[in-house]
C-alpha positions, 0 to 999 in steps of 0.5 A: 563628756559635756553632759558630765561637765554640765552636771558637775557645774549644776551640782556646784551651783546647787551646793553653793546656793545652800550656804550656811550662815553664822547665827549668834545671839544671847540667852537671857532670863525672862524674869530679870534679863540675866545671862544664862550660861550652859544652855544647849542650843541645837539645830532641829533634826541635826546633831549640830549645836553649841552651849552658851558661854558665861555671858549667855552668848552662842554662835553656830553655822545654820541654814536660813530655814533651820529651827533652833531649840534651846534647853 
């Protein structure tokens, strides 16, 4: 029973140490700095993602080591 409790506590620690954080930003044109609405922002290797709003802004939950792709 003590062994099972120890494994449970270690699992909680492992999952809590890999918490996601909110990543946000804005996508703008390189030429004139105008906001780009409708850009697909996605996490590499994951189906998770979002689309920029009318002002080019986005926000999503990601791991610190994740890579974002914009298209």
